[in-house]
Phi, psi and omega in degrees: 000129184215156176061227182259012180293146179242010181259131179216133184053033179077008182252129175282105187293340180289345181257005181294136182282163172235148183245143175286161182299317181294315180295325180294319179293322178296319178293321178299317179297317179292318182296317180287346174270359176107011180277104182294325179297318178294322179296318179296318179295324179293318178296313181299324182283352181242012180293332176297328178295317177298317181300319181293327181289317185290345176299333180294338184254015184297327183285354182280357179060027176272160175293117185293331175298318179296316180296324179296317180293320178295320178298325178295325176297316177298321178299314181296322176297320179295317179296319183289335185252003182291135181261111182293341181285345180276145179272065183226138177289147182301320181296323179298325181279322188280330183302312177298328178294318180293314179299316180298320179294319180292317179296322178296320178297315181295321180290317182291337180255019176297132181298341176267119184284128181238138182297154180300318182296322180290322177296319179298319178298319180295317180296319177297322179294321179294319177295319178297321179297318179295318180296312181293326178296319179293324182284318186265344182072021178209166178286121181287154176277168177295331177295319178298316181295317180297318178295320180296321181274345183061048176226160178300143181299325180300324179294321180294314181299314182297318182294316181293324178291328184292332183263005178290144178291132177300147180247133177284145176297343182259011174286131178287139177251343179199140176206126180218087178082301184273210180292147180284154172260125184258166180303317183297337178289342183252006180258128180256133175272108183292342182282337182235121180276169178296325178297321179297319181295315180296320180297316179297321180295316181292325176296317178299318179293323178294321180294332178295342180278349183273161173288167181301318182294315180295322179295323177296318180298312181296318181296315181289326182284317191252344179249336180249354174071027182271153180280165178297324179296317180295320179294320180299316179294327182292316186257000172079037175228176182279162178297323179298321178293320178299316181299316182293316181294323179297314181296319180294320180295319179296321178296320178296317182295324182298335179292337186247004178253000000 
């Protein structure tokens, strides 16, 4: 789903029905008694709920049709397991089921393959985090989660990092009016220092001051590792001429470095 389109999975979302609370409870009673027609009507009447949930995942660049279908699975699980004796609205119960199903789909389809045992540890850690957040009223630390699960903290950290969605170097991290700042703008290459980068830039600018022949000699001698004899044979002059031209070219470059 993109732009202003309202069609998803071949369904015109603007025509989706809505059900009143009373009618929904009546359908739930029939559906849980085995009435397939009531169950289908109940699913159809709650597709708007699925649609509202998948909007939260729009920035994930996933196929929205796929997320909608996965969300419908979560909705059906919620409908099948809803307890009518509880004083809870159906949407309150089904939304976490839909979100959980979508998150499980996204994790299982992560392009980075993660072992089943590590995924299980991560899911347990997420459940522990939710439990501890409810009990303490604050976000628990990884140490809190590890103690609750009775596992080493390093295992919790590794598992949670393993299920994180990969980030593209070209994903914007900030934009305010002007050009965006991308992830790659905040990543430093430890192998190349700023001085190395500036030196390479100045060498390139200095080489632009040379003639085509001198630039060819310097490139082959210092960037391709060729001997003066090989360069001489390549461009059709003597080795002595290559040596003289090379020295003159280096002197010219030093003026601009």
